[in-house]
DSSP file (Angstrom, degrees, kcal/mol; ACC not computed):
  #  RESIDUE AA STRUCTURE BP1 BP2  ACC     N-H-->O    O-->H-N    N-H-->O    O-->H-N    TCO  KAPPA ALPHA  PHI   PSI    X-CA   Y-CA   Z-CA
    1    1 A X              0   0    0      0, 0.0     5,-0.1     0, 0.0    16,-0.1   0.000 360.0 360.0 360.0 137.6   -1.7  -12.1   -5.4
    2    2 A X    >   -     0   0    0      1,-0.1     3,-1.9     2,-0.1     4,-0.2  -0.301 360.0-131.8 -56.6 132.3    1.4  -13.6   -7.0
    3    3 A X  G >  S+     0   0    0      1,-0.3     3,-1.4     2,-0.2    -1,-0.1   0.784 105.0  65.7 -60.1 -28.3    3.4  -15.7   -4.4
    4    4 A X  G 3  S+     0   0    0      1,-0.3    -1,-0.3     3,-0.0    -2,-0.1   0.686  96.7  57.2 -67.6 -16.6    6.6  -13.9   -5.5
    5    5 A X  G <  S+     0   0    0     -3,-1.9    -1,-0.3     8,-0.0     2,-0.2   0.431  82.7 108.2 -93.7   0.1    5.2  -10.7   -4.2
    6    6 A X    <   -     0   0    0     -3,-1.4     4,-0.1    -4,-0.2   117,-0.0  -0.558  54.1-159.6 -79.6 141.8    4.7  -12.1   -0.6
    7    7 A X        -     0   0    0     -2,-0.2    -1,-0.1     2,-0.2     3,-0.1   0.634  40.3-115.1 -92.9 -16.9    7.0  -10.8    2.1
    8    8 A X  S    S+     0   0    0      1,-0.2     2,-0.6     2,-0.1     3,-0.1   0.602  83.7 114.7  89.1  11.4    6.5  -13.7    4.4
    9    9 A X     >  -     0   0    0      1,-0.2     4,-3.0     2,-0.0     5,-0.3  -0.949  59.6-150.1-113.5 107.4    4.8  -11.5    7.1
   10   10 A X  H  > S+     0   0    0     -2,-0.6     4,-2.6     1,-0.2     5,-0.2   0.844  91.9  47.7 -50.7 -44.8    1.2  -12.6    7.3
   11   11 A X  H  > S+     0   0    0      2,-0.2     4,-2.4     1,-0.2    -1,-0.2   0.926 115.7  44.2 -64.7 -44.0   -0.3   -9.3    8.3
   12   12 A X  H  > S+     0   0    0     -3,-0.3     4,-2.6     2,-0.2    -2,-0.2   0.929 114.7  49.0 -66.3 -45.1    1.6   -7.3    5.6
   13   13 A X  H  X S+     0   0    0     -4,-3.0     4,-2.4     1,-0.2    -2,-0.2   0.899 111.8  49.9 -61.8 -39.9    0.8  -10.0    3.0
   14   14 A X  H  X S+     0   0    0     -4,-2.6     4,-2.9    -5,-0.3    -1,-0.2   0.921 110.4  49.6 -64.1 -44.1   -2.9  -10.0    4.0
   15   15 A X  H  X S+     0   0    0     -4,-2.4     4,-2.4     2,-0.2    -2,-0.2   0.900 110.2  50.6 -63.6 -40.0   -3.0   -6.2    3.8
   16   16 A X  H  X S+     0   0    0     -4,-2.6     4,-2.4     2,-0.2    -1,-0.2   0.947 112.5  47.2 -59.8 -46.9   -1.4   -6.2    0.3
   17   17 A X  H  X S+     0   0    0     -4,-2.4     4,-2.6     1,-0.2    -2,-0.2   0.914 112.1  49.7 -61.6 -43.5   -4.0   -8.8   -0.8
   18   18 A X  H  X S+     0   0    0     -4,-2.9     4,-2.6     2,-0.2    -1,-0.2   0.881 109.7  51.8 -63.8 -37.9   -6.9   -6.8    0.7
   19   19 A X  H  X S+     0   0    0     -4,-2.4     4,-2.1     2,-0.2    -2,-0.2   0.936 111.9  45.3 -65.1 -46.1   -5.7   -3.7   -1.0
   20   20 A X  H  X S+     0   0    0     -4,-2.4     4,-2.5     1,-0.2    -2,-0.2   0.896 112.8  52.1 -63.6 -38.8   -5.5   -5.4   -4.4
   21   21 A X  H  X S+     0   0    0     -4,-2.6     4,-2.5     2,-0.2    -2,-0.2   0.909 108.2  51.0 -63.3 -42.0   -9.0   -6.9   -3.7
   22   22 A X  H  X S+     0   0    0     -4,-2.6     4,-1.7     1,-0.2    -1,-0.2   0.917 111.5  47.5 -60.9 -43.3  -10.4   -3.5   -2.9
   23   23 A X  H  X S+     0   0    0     -4,-2.1     4,-1.6     1,-0.2    -2,-0.2   0.901 111.6  50.5 -65.9 -40.2   -9.1   -2.1   -6.1
   24   24 A X  H  X S+     0   0    0     -4,-2.5     4,-2.3     1,-0.2    -2,-0.2   0.895 107.7  53.5 -64.4 -39.7  -10.4   -5.1   -8.1
   25   25 A X  H  X S+     0   0    0     -4,-2.5     4,-0.7     1,-0.2    -1,-0.2   0.883 105.8  54.4 -62.2 -38.1  -13.9   -4.7   -6.6
   26   26 A X  H  < S+     0   0    0     -4,-1.7     3,-0.5     1,-0.2     5,-0.2   0.906 114.8  38.4 -64.2 -41.2  -13.9   -1.0   -7.6
   27   27 A X  H >< S+     0   0    0     -4,-1.6     3,-1.2     1,-0.2    -1,-0.2   0.772 108.2  65.1 -80.2 -24.9  -13.2   -1.9  -11.3
   28   28 A X  H 3< S+     0   0    0     -4,-2.3    -1,-0.2     1,-0.2    -2,-0.2   0.630  82.5  77.2 -72.2 -13.0  -15.4   -5.0  -11.1
   29   29 A X  T 3< S-     0   0    0     -4,-0.7    -1,-0.2    -3,-0.5    -2,-0.1   0.752  93.8-137.5 -69.2 -21.5  -18.5   -2.9  -10.6
   30   30 A X    <   +     0   0    0     -3,-1.2     2,-0.3     1,-0.3    -1,-0.1   0.292  62.6 124.1  82.6 -11.5  -18.6   -2.0  -14.3
   31   31 A X        -     0   0    0     -5,-0.2    -1,-0.3     1,-0.1    -2,-0.1  -0.597  36.7-178.8 -82.1 143.1  -19.4    1.6  -13.5
   32   32 A X        +     0   0    0     -2,-0.3    68,-1.9     1,-0.2     2,-0.4   0.654  68.7  45.8-110.2 -25.3  -17.1    4.3  -14.8
   33   33 A X        +     0   0    0     66,-0.2     2,-0.3    67,-0.1    -1,-0.2  -0.959  61.1 177.4-122.8 138.4  -18.8    7.4  -13.4
   34   34 A X        -     0   0    0     -2,-0.4    66,-0.0    -3,-0.1     0, 0.0  -0.928  42.1 -89.1-129.6 155.8  -20.1    7.9   -9.9
   35   35 A X    >>  -     0   0    0     -2,-0.3     4,-2.5     1,-0.1     3,-0.7  -0.355  47.0-109.0 -58.5 149.6  -21.7   10.9   -8.3
   36   36 A X  H 3> S+     0   0    0      1,-0.3     4,-2.5     2,-0.2     5,-0.2   0.858 118.3  52.1 -52.4 -40.9  -19.0   13.2   -6.7
   37   37 A X  H 3> S+     0   0    0      2,-0.2     4,-1.9     1,-0.2    -1,-0.3   0.858 110.2  48.1 -69.0 -33.1  -20.0   12.3   -3.2
   38   38 A X  H <> S+     0   0    0     -3,-0.7     4,-2.5     2,-0.2    -2,-0.2   0.928 112.4  48.5 -70.0 -45.2  -19.8    8.5   -3.9
   39   39 A X  H  X S+     0   0    0     -4,-2.5     4,-2.6     1,-0.2    -2,-0.2   0.905 110.7  51.9 -60.0 -41.5  -16.4    8.9   -5.6
   40   40 A X  H  X S+     0   0    0     -4,-2.5     4,-2.3    -5,-0.3    -1,-0.2   0.906 109.5  49.2 -62.3 -41.9  -15.2   11.0   -2.6
   41   41 A X  H  X S+     0   0    0     -4,-1.9     4,-2.5     2,-0.2    -2,-0.2   0.912 110.9  50.1 -62.9 -42.8  -16.4    8.2   -0.2
   42   42 A X  H  X S+     0   0    0     -4,-2.5     4,-2.5     1,-0.2    -2,-0.2   0.932 112.6  46.6 -60.9 -46.5  -14.5    5.6   -2.2
   43   43 A X  H  X S+     0   0    0     -4,-2.6     4,-2.6     1,-0.2    -1,-0.2   0.856 110.4  53.3 -66.9 -34.7  -11.3    7.6   -2.2
   44   44 A X  H  X S+     0   0    0     -4,-2.3     4,-2.4    -5,-0.2    -1,-0.2   0.944 111.3  45.3 -63.4 -47.6  -11.6    8.3    1.5
   45   45 A X  H  X S+     0   0    0     -4,-2.5     4,-2.4     2,-0.2    -2,-0.2   0.917 114.2  48.9 -62.3 -43.4  -12.0    4.5    2.2
   46   46 A X  H  X S+     0   0    0     -4,-2.5     4,-2.5     1,-0.2    -1,-0.2   0.918 111.4  49.7 -63.2 -43.7   -9.1    3.7   -0.1
   47   47 A X  H  X S+     0   0    0     -4,-2.6     4,-2.8     2,-0.2    -1,-0.2   0.899 110.6  50.1 -61.5 -41.5   -6.9    6.4    1.5
   48   48 A X  H  X S+     0   0    0     -4,-2.4     4,-2.5     2,-0.2    -2,-0.2   0.918 111.2  49.0 -62.8 -43.9   -7.7    5.1    5.0
   49   49 A X  H  X S+     0   0    0     -4,-2.4     4,-2.2     2,-0.2    -2,-0.2   0.918 113.7  45.8 -63.0 -43.8   -6.8    1.6    3.9
   50   50 A X  H  X S+     0   0    0     -4,-2.5     4,-2.7     2,-0.2    -2,-0.2   0.924 112.8  49.7 -67.5 -44.3   -3.5    2.7    2.4
   51   51 A X  H  X S+     0   0    0     -4,-2.8     4,-2.3     2,-0.2    -2,-0.2   0.920 110.9  50.1 -60.5 -43.3   -2.6    4.9    5.3
   52   52 A X  H  X S+     0   0    0     -4,-2.5     4,-2.2    -5,-0.2    -1,-0.2   0.926 111.8  48.4 -60.6 -44.2   -3.3    2.0    7.8
   53   53 A X  H  X S+     0   0    0     -4,-2.2     4,-2.8     1,-0.2    -2,-0.2   0.927 110.5  50.4 -62.4 -44.7   -1.2   -0.3    5.7
   54   54 A X  H  X S+     0   0    0     -4,-2.7     4,-2.6     1,-0.2    -1,-0.2   0.884 109.1  51.9 -63.3 -37.5    1.7    2.1    5.5
   55   55 A X  H  X S+     0   0    0     -4,-2.3     4,-1.9     2,-0.2    -1,-0.2   0.931 111.7  46.7 -62.3 -45.3    1.6    2.6    9.3
   56   56 A X  H  X S+     0   0    0     -4,-2.2     4,-2.0     1,-0.2    -2,-0.2   0.917 113.0  49.5 -61.4 -44.3    1.8   -1.2    9.8
   57   57 A X  H  X S+     0   0    0     -4,-2.8     4,-2.4     1,-0.2    -2,-0.2   0.893 109.0  51.5 -64.5 -40.8    4.6   -1.5    7.3
   58   58 A X  H  X S+     0   0    0     -4,-2.6     4,-1.8     2,-0.2    -1,-0.2   0.859 107.8  52.6 -67.7 -34.4    6.6    1.3    8.9
   59   59 A X  H  X S+     0   0    0     -4,-1.9     4,-2.3     2,-0.2    -1,-0.2   0.904 109.8  49.8 -63.8 -41.0    6.2   -0.4   12.3
   60   60 A X  H  X S+     0   0    0     -4,-2.0     4,-2.2     2,-0.2    -2,-0.2   0.928 107.4  53.6 -61.5 -45.2    7.6   -3.5   10.8
   61   61 A X  H  <>S+     0   0    0     -4,-2.4     5,-2.4     1,-0.2     4,-0.3   0.880 111.0  46.3 -60.8 -38.0   10.5   -1.7    9.2
   62   62 A X  H ><5S+     0   0    0     -4,-1.8     3,-1.0     3,-0.2    -1,-0.2   0.907 111.1  52.8 -67.9 -41.5   11.4   -0.3   12.7
   63   63 A X  H 3<5S+     0   0    0     -4,-2.3    -2,-0.2     1,-0.3    -1,-0.2   0.834 109.8  47.2 -64.8 -33.9   11.1   -3.7   14.3
   64   64 A X  T 3<5S-     0   0    0     -4,-2.2    -1,-0.3    -5,-0.1    -2,-0.2   0.454 113.9-116.0 -89.8   0.6   13.4   -5.4   11.8
   65   65 A X  T < 5 -     0   0    0     -3,-1.0    -3,-0.2    -4,-0.3    -2,-0.1   0.889  38.6-167.6  71.4  39.6   16.0   -2.7   12.2
   66   66 A X      < -     0   0    0     -5,-2.4    -1,-0.2    -6,-0.2     5,-0.1  -0.363  34.9 -95.5 -59.1 135.8   15.9   -1.4    8.6
   67   67 A X     >  -     0   0    0      1,-0.1     4,-2.6     3,-0.1     3,-0.4  -0.226  34.0-116.1 -54.8 143.9   18.9    0.9    7.9
   68   68 A X  H  > S+     0   0    0      1,-0.2     4,-2.8     2,-0.2     5,-0.2   0.846 112.6  52.9 -53.4 -42.7   18.0    4.5    8.4
   69   69 A X  H  > S+     0   0    0      1,-0.2     4,-2.3     2,-0.2    -1,-0.2   0.911 112.1  45.0 -63.5 -41.7   18.5    5.5    4.8
   70   70 A X  H  > S+     0   0    0     -3,-0.4     4,-2.5     2,-0.2    -2,-0.2   0.897 113.0  51.4 -67.9 -39.6   16.3    2.7    3.5
   71   71 A X  H  X S+     0   0    0     -4,-2.6     4,-2.6     2,-0.2    -2,-0.2   0.929 111.2  47.4 -61.6 -45.9   13.7    3.6    6.1
   72   72 A X  H  X S+     0   0    0     -4,-2.8     4,-2.4    -5,-0.2    -2,-0.2   0.924 113.1  47.9 -62.0 -45.7   13.7    7.3    5.1
   73   73 A X  H  X S+     0   0    0     -4,-2.3     4,-1.9     2,-0.2    -1,-0.2   0.899 112.8  48.9 -63.1 -41.0   13.5    6.4    1.4
   74   74 A X  H  X S+     0   0    0     -4,-2.5     4,-2.1     2,-0.2    -2,-0.2   0.916 111.2  49.3 -66.8 -43.2   10.6    4.0    2.0
   75   75 A X  H  X S+     0   0    0     -4,-2.6     4,-2.7     1,-0.2    -2,-0.2   0.893 109.0  53.2 -62.6 -39.1    8.7    6.5    4.2
   76   76 A X  H  X S+     0   0    0     -4,-2.4     4,-2.3     1,-0.2    -1,-0.2   0.891 107.3  51.6 -62.9 -38.7    9.2    9.2    1.5
   77   77 A X  H  X S+     0   0    0     -4,-1.9     4,-2.1     2,-0.2    -1,-0.2   0.902 109.8  50.0 -64.1 -40.7    7.7    6.8   -1.1
   78   78 A X  H  X S+     0   0    0     -4,-2.1     4,-2.4     1,-0.2    -2,-0.2   0.940 110.6  49.8 -60.4 -47.3    4.7    6.3    1.2
   79   79 A X  H  X S+     0   0    0     -4,-2.7     4,-2.6     1,-0.2    -2,-0.2   0.892 108.6  52.6 -60.5 -40.6    4.3   10.1    1.6
   80   80 A X  H  X S+     0   0    0     -4,-2.3     4,-2.5     2,-0.2    -1,-0.2   0.922 109.7  48.0 -62.8 -44.8    4.4   10.6   -2.2
   81   81 A X  H  X S+     0   0    0     -4,-2.1     4,-2.5     1,-0.2    -2,-0.2   0.929 113.2  48.3 -61.6 -44.7    1.7    8.0   -2.8
   82   82 A X  H  X S+     0   0    0     -4,-2.4     4,-2.3     1,-0.2    -2,-0.2   0.882 111.6  49.9 -64.8 -38.1   -0.5    9.6   -0.1
   83   83 A X  H  X S+     0   0    0     -4,-2.6     4,-2.0     2,-0.2    -1,-0.2   0.915 112.0  47.5 -65.3 -42.6    0.1   13.1   -1.5
   84   84 A X  H  X S+     0   0    0     -4,-2.5     4,-2.1     2,-0.2    -2,-0.2   0.894 112.4  49.2 -66.4 -39.5   -0.8   11.9   -5.0
   85   85 A X  H  X S+     0   0    0     -4,-2.5     4,-2.4     1,-0.2    -1,-0.2   0.900 109.4  52.5 -65.4 -40.1   -3.9   10.1   -3.7
   86   86 A X  H  X S+     0   0    0     -4,-2.3     4,-2.7     2,-0.2    -2,-0.2   0.879 108.0  51.8 -62.4 -37.4   -4.9   13.3   -1.8
   87   87 A X  H  X S+     0   0    0     -4,-2.0     4,-2.7     2,-0.2    -2,-0.2   0.912 109.0  49.2 -66.4 -41.8   -4.6   15.3   -5.0
   88   88 A X  H  X S+     0   0    0     -4,-2.1     4,-2.3     2,-0.2    -2,-0.2   0.918 111.9  50.2 -60.2 -42.4   -6.8   12.9   -6.9
   89   89 A X  H  X S+     0   0    0     -4,-2.4     4,-2.2     2,-0.2    -2,-0.2   0.917 110.5  48.7 -63.7 -44.3   -9.3   13.2   -4.0
   90   90 A X  H  X S+     0   0    0     -4,-2.7     4,-1.3     1,-0.2    -2,-0.2   0.920 110.6  51.3 -61.0 -43.6   -9.1   17.0   -4.1
   91   91 A X  H  <>S+     0   0    0     -4,-2.7     5,-3.4     1,-0.2     6,-0.6   0.908 109.4  50.9 -59.1 -41.4   -9.7   16.9   -7.9
   92   92 A X  H ><5S+     0   0    0     -4,-2.3     3,-1.5     4,-0.3    -1,-0.2   0.901 107.2  52.8 -63.5 -40.5  -12.7   14.7   -7.4
   93   93 A X  H 3<5S+     0   0    0     -4,-2.2    -1,-0.2     1,-0.3    -2,-0.2   0.756 111.5  47.4 -67.2 -23.2  -14.2   17.1   -4.8
   94   94 A X  T 3<5S-     0   0    0     -4,-1.3    -1,-0.3    -3,-0.3    -2,-0.2   0.221 119.7-108.6-101.8  13.5  -13.8   19.9   -7.3
   95   95 A X  T < 5S+     0   0    0     -3,-1.5    -3,-0.2    -5,-0.1    -2,-0.1   0.689  93.0 108.2  73.1  18.3  -15.4   17.9  -10.2
   96   96 A X      < +     0   0    0     -5,-3.4    -4,-0.3    -6,-0.2    -5,-0.1   0.202  44.8 126.8-110.7  14.9  -12.1   17.5  -12.0
   97   97 A X        -     0   0    0     -6,-0.6     3,-0.1    -5,-0.2     2,-0.1  -0.349  59.0-121.0 -76.9 152.9  -11.5   13.8  -11.3
   98   98 A X        -     0   0    0      1,-0.2    -1,-0.1     2,-0.1     2,-0.1  -0.261  49.8 -77.6 -73.1 173.9  -10.9   11.2  -13.9
   99   99 A X    >>  -     0   0    0      1,-0.1     4,-2.0   -66,-0.1     3,-0.6  -0.361  47.5-102.3 -74.9 163.1  -13.3    8.3  -14.1
  100  100 A X  H 3> S+     0   0    0    -68,-1.9     4,-3.1     1,-0.2     5,-0.3   0.872 118.5  54.4 -57.4 -45.4  -13.1    5.6  -11.5
  101  101 A X  H 3> S+     0   0    0      1,-0.2     4,-2.4   -69,-0.2    -1,-0.2   0.889 110.1  48.9 -58.5 -36.4  -11.3    2.9  -13.7
  102  102 A X  H <> S+     0   0    0     -3,-0.6     4,-2.2     2,-0.2    -1,-0.2   0.913 112.8  47.3 -67.0 -41.1   -8.6    5.5  -14.5
  103  103 A X  H  X S+     0   0    0     -4,-2.0     4,-2.8     2,-0.2     5,-0.2   0.940 113.5  47.6 -64.0 -47.0   -8.2    6.3  -10.8
  104  104 A X  H  X S+     0   0    0     -4,-3.1     4,-2.9     1,-0.2     5,-0.2   0.903 111.2  51.2 -62.5 -41.7   -8.1    2.6   -9.9
  105  105 A X  H  X S+     0   0    0     -4,-2.4     4,-2.1    -5,-0.3    -1,-0.2   0.910 111.7  48.0 -61.1 -42.0   -5.6    1.9  -12.6
  106  106 A X  H  X S+     0   0    0     -4,-2.2     4,-2.2     2,-0.2    -2,-0.2   0.947 114.6  44.1 -64.0 -49.2   -3.4    4.7  -11.4
  107  107 A X  H  X S+     0   0    0     -4,-2.8     4,-2.6     1,-0.2    -2,-0.2   0.896 112.0  53.7 -65.4 -40.0   -3.5    3.6   -7.7
  108  108 A X  H  X S+     0   0    0     -4,-2.9     4,-2.9    -5,-0.2     5,-0.2   0.911 108.4  50.2 -59.4 -42.8   -3.0    0.0   -8.7
  109  109 A X  H  X S+     0   0    0     -4,-2.1     4,-2.8    -5,-0.2     5,-0.3   0.924 110.5  49.5 -61.9 -44.7    0.1    0.9  -10.6
  110  110 A X  H  X S+     0   0    0     -4,-2.2     4,-2.7     2,-0.2    -2,-0.2   0.941 113.3  46.5 -58.5 -47.0    1.4    2.9   -7.6
  111  111 A X  H  X S+     0   0    0     -4,-2.6     4,-2.6     2,-0.2    -2,-0.2   0.927 114.8  45.9 -64.2 -46.3    0.8    0.0   -5.2
  112  112 A X  H  X S+     0   0    0     -4,-2.9     4,-2.5     2,-0.2     5,-0.2   0.929 114.8  47.0 -64.3 -45.0    2.4   -2.6   -7.5
  113  113 A X  H  X S+     0   0    0     -4,-2.8     4,-3.3    -5,-0.2     5,-0.3   0.918 113.2  49.4 -62.5 -42.4    5.4   -0.4   -8.3
  114  114 A X  H  X>S+     0   0    0     -4,-2.7     4,-2.8    -5,-0.3     5,-1.7   0.928 110.7  50.1 -62.6 -44.3    5.8    0.3   -4.6
  115  115 A X  H  <>S+     0   0    0     -4,-2.6     5,-2.3     3,-0.2     6,-0.2   0.930 117.8  39.2 -59.5 -46.6    5.6   -3.3   -3.7
  116  116 A X  H  <5S+     0   0    0     -4,-2.5    -2,-0.2     3,-0.2    -1,-0.2   0.929 123.2  39.0 -71.2 -45.6    8.2   -4.4   -6.2
  117  117 A X  H  <5S+     0   0    0     -4,-3.3    -3,-0.2    -5,-0.2    -2,-0.2   0.825 135.8   9.1 -78.1 -31.5   10.6   -1.4   -5.8
  118  118 A X  T ><5S+     0   0    0     -4,-2.8     3,-0.6    -5,-0.3     4,-0.4   0.798 122.8  50.3-116.5 -51.8   10.4   -1.0   -2.0
  119  119 A X  G > <S+     0   0    0     -5,-1.7     3,-2.0     1,-0.3     4,-0.4   0.897 106.6  54.4 -66.6 -40.9    8.6   -3.8   -0.2
  120  120 A X  G > <S+     0   0    0     -5,-2.3     3,-1.2     1,-0.3     4,-0.3   0.785  97.9  66.7 -64.1 -24.4   10.4   -6.7   -1.8
  121  121 A X  G <  S+     0   0    0     -3,-0.6     4,-0.4     1,-0.2    -1,-0.3   0.655  91.7  64.4 -68.0 -14.3   13.7   -5.1   -0.7
  122  122 A X  G <> S+     0   0    0     -3,-2.0     4,-2.5    -4,-0.4     3,-0.5   0.697  77.8  87.5 -79.4 -19.7   12.5   -5.8    2.9
  123  123 A X  H <> S+     0   0    0     -3,-1.2     4,-2.8    -4,-0.4     5,-0.2   0.873  86.7  48.0 -53.3 -47.0   12.6   -9.6    2.5
  124  124 A X  H  > S+     0   0    0     -4,-0.3     4,-2.5    -3,-0.3    -1,-0.2   0.885 114.0  48.1 -63.6 -34.6   16.3  -10.1    3.4
  125  125 A X  H  > S+     0   0    0     -3,-0.5     4,-2.2    -4,-0.4    -1,-0.2   0.871 111.9  49.3 -71.4 -36.7   15.9   -7.9    6.5
  126  126 A X  H  X S+     0   0    0     -4,-2.5     4,-2.5     2,-0.2    -2,-0.2   0.930 113.0  47.4 -65.4 -45.5   12.7   -9.8    7.5
  127  127 A X  H  X S+     0   0    0     -4,-2.8     4,-2.5    -5,-0.2    -2,-0.2   0.923 113.1  47.9 -62.5 -45.2   14.5  -13.1    7.0
  128  128 A X  H  X S+     0   0    0     -4,-2.5     4,-2.5     1,-0.2    -1,-0.2   0.896 112.5  49.5 -63.2 -40.1   17.5  -12.0    9.0
  129  129 A X  H  X S+     0   0    0     -4,-2.2     4,-2.6     2,-0.2    -1,-0.2   0.906 111.1  49.5 -65.4 -41.1   15.3  -10.7   11.8
  130  130 A X  H  X S+     0   0    0     -4,-2.5     4,-2.2     2,-0.2    -2,-0.2   0.906 112.2  47.7 -64.1 -42.0   13.4  -14.0   11.9
  131  131 A X  H  X S+     0   0    0     -4,-2.5     4,-2.5     2,-0.2    -2,-0.2   0.917 112.8  49.0 -64.8 -42.8   16.6  -16.0   12.1
  132  132 A X  H  X S+     0   0    0     -4,-2.5     4,-1.3     1,-0.2    -2,-0.2   0.914 111.5  49.0 -63.9 -42.7   17.9  -13.7   14.8
  133  133 A X  H  X S+     0   0    0     -4,-2.6     4,-0.6     1,-0.2    -1,-0.2   0.897 112.6  48.6 -63.3 -39.9   14.7  -14.0   16.8
  134  134 A X  H >< S+     0   0    0     -4,-2.2     3,-0.7     1,-0.2    -2,-0.2   0.899 111.3  49.3 -66.9 -41.3   14.8  -17.8   16.4
  135  135 A X  H 3< S+     0   0    0     -4,-2.5    -1,-0.2     1,-0.2    -2,-0.2   0.694 110.3  50.8 -75.3 -17.9   18.4  -18.1   17.5
  136  136 A X  H 3< S+     0   0    0     -4,-1.3    -1,-0.2    -3,-0.2     2,-0.2   0.487  85.1 105.7 -97.5  -3.8   17.9  -15.9   20.6
  137  137 A X  S << S-     0   0    0     -3,-0.7     2,-0.1    -4,-0.6    -3,-0.0  -0.526  80.8-106.8 -74.0 141.1   14.9  -17.8   22.0
  138  138 A X              0   0    0     -2,-0.2    -1,-0.1     1,-0.1    -2,-0.1  -0.382 360.0 360.0 -65.6 146.6   15.6  -20.0   25.0
  139  139 A X              0   0    0     -2,-0.1    -1,-0.1    -3,-0.1    -2,-0.0   0.449 360.0 360.0 -83.0 360.0   15.7  -23.7   24.3
């Protein structure tokens, strides 16, 4: 993952890297079509990974005191991604899914756009929180 996309929070940066790695592994298999049940399992695992990451990220946003409006907007962006992923999953369960590379490309785009548009905006708040924590520690 590009160093410019790192937030400086090891757990969040690791989860971002793991998410991109998971998406790369899916496209690296070379397969474009999977049986419906396999595709459903893949989408379930991906959804679980994304939900876990969003939960971690939202805890961070609360811990750093992100302004309420930004927190609400960021949570709404998380919800939208999860809703869109759920729709892809429903389509797959009904045999209407796109092939796996198309799904992975779509999800990768969502993740990258979200990281650039929302997550990078957290950096100043993370830095300010880190400085505040450092300055309030006893000497």
